C-alpha positions as CSV (number, residue, x, y, z in Angstrom):
1,M,48.5,207.5,211.0
2,P,49.0,210.8,209.0
3,K,48.0,210.7,205.4
4,R,50.7,211.2,202.8
5,K,50.7,214.6,201.0
6,L,51.9,213.1,197.7
7,T,50.3,210.2,195.8
8,R,52.5,207.1,195.8
9,V,52.1,204.7,192.9
10,P,53.0,201.1,193.2
11,V,55.6,200.1,190.5
12,I,58.3,197.6,189.8
13,I,61.2,199.5,188.2
14,L,64.9,198.6,188.3
15,L,67.5,201.2,189.3
16,D,71.2,201.7,189.9
17,L,72.4,202.8,193.4
18,H,75.5,204.9,193.9
19,P,76.8,206.6,197.0
20,A,76.9,210.3,196.2
21,D,80.5,210.7,197.5
22,T,82.1,208.0,195.4
23,M,79.7,207.5,192.4
24,I,80.6,203.8,192.3
25,N,77.7,201.6,191.4
26,R,77.0,199.6,194.6
27,G,74.2,197.5,193.1
28,R,70.8,197.4,191.7
29,G,67.5,197.8,193.4
30,C,63.8,197.8,192.6
31,I,61.5,200.7,193.2
32,V,58.3,199.4,194.8
33,N,56.5,202.7,195.0
34,L,57.2,206.3,194.1
35,S,55.9,209.8,194.3
36,L,57.1,213.3,193.4
37,G,58.8,213.5,196.8
38,G,60.4,210.1,197.2
39,M,60.3,206.4,196.7
40,A,60.5,203.0,198.4
41,V,63.3,200.8,197.2
42,E,64.3,197.2,197.8
43,S,67.9,196.1,197.3
44,E,70.6,193.8,198.7
45,A,73.0,196.8,198.6
46,E,73.9,198.2,202.0
47,F,73.4,201.8,202.9
48,D,72.7,203.6,206.2
49,K,70.0,206.1,207.3
50,G,71.3,209.5,206.3
51,D,73.4,208.4,203.3
52,E,73.0,210.4,200.2
53,L,72.7,208.4,197.0
54,F,72.9,209.1,193.3
55,I,70.1,207.3,191.6
56,V,69.7,206.4,187.9
57,V,66.3,205.2,186.9
58,N,65.1,204.0,183.5
59,L,61.4,204.8,183.5
60,P,59.4,202.5,181.3
61,G,58.9,204.2,177.9
62,A,61.6,206.9,178.5
63,K,64.4,207.4,176.0
64,K,66.9,208.6,178.7
65,P,67.2,207.7,182.4
66,V,66.1,210.0,185.1
67,E,69.1,210.9,187.4
68,F,68.9,212.6,190.8
69,Y,70.2,212.6,194.4
70,A,68.2,211.1,197.3
71,D,68.7,210.7,201.1
72,V,68.0,207.5,202.9
73,L,65.3,208.4,205.4
74,H,64.8,204.9,206.8
75,K,66.0,201.4,206.4
76,E,64.3,198.1,207.3
77,K,66.0,194.7,206.9
78,M,63.8,191.9,205.5
79,G,65.9,188.8,205.3
80,N,68.7,189.5,202.9
81,V,66.8,192.5,201.3
82,N,66.9,196.0,202.6
83,H,63.8,198.2,202.3
84,Y,64.7,201.9,202.0
85,G,62.6,205.0,202.1
86,L,64.3,207.6,200.0
87,K,63.6,211.4,199.7
88,Y,64.7,213.3,196.7
89,V,67.1,216.1,197.6
90,K,68.6,217.3,194.3
91,M,66.6,216.8,191.1
92,K,67.0,219.1,188.1
93,F,63.8,220.7,186.7
94,L,63.6,218.6,183.6
95,Q,64.2,215.4,185.5
96,K,61.3,216.4,187.9
97,L,59.0,217.0,184.9
98,R,59.8,213.6,183.5
99,M,59.0,212.0,186.8
100,R,55.8,214.0,187.1
101,H,54.8,213.0,183.6
102,F,55.4,209.3,184.3
103,I,53.4,209.4,187.6
104,H,50.5,211.3,185.9
105,D,50.4,208.8,183.1
106,W,50.4,205.8,185.5
107,I,47.5,207.3,187.5
108,K,45.6,208.0,184.3
109,K,46.1,204.4,183.0
110,Q,44.9,203.0,186.3
111,Q,41.8,205.1,186.4
112,S,40.9,204.3,182.8
113,S,41.4,200.5,183.4
114,A,39.2,200.7,186.5
115,G,36.5,202.6,184.7
116,T,37.0,205.7,186.9
117,P,36.8,209.1,185.1
118,A,40.3,210.6,184.7
119,I,41.1,213.8,186.6
């Protein structure tokens, strides 16, 4: 199995899911892991592979939500919950910096709590 290029961090963060073409909120979901290139999301909302979504995420500790567009790369049904693999396709520079900062801080906190020297 090929190794991922970008570090994924396990998280539990709620988000709002909107089809990019209608911008109508189709439901809430939960991010279960994220990286600078994409995320895994679980939700009861129904989307198909190839759909473009507008995502609104309130990162813990952030004053404003991070907003961006993502494509559904894959979908797996687990009971009544859908597991989606999303890839960011349109994210403004400042939004990307905020996401990078959140991921970097998360990794630093995990390393310090495990007694591993920070990078």
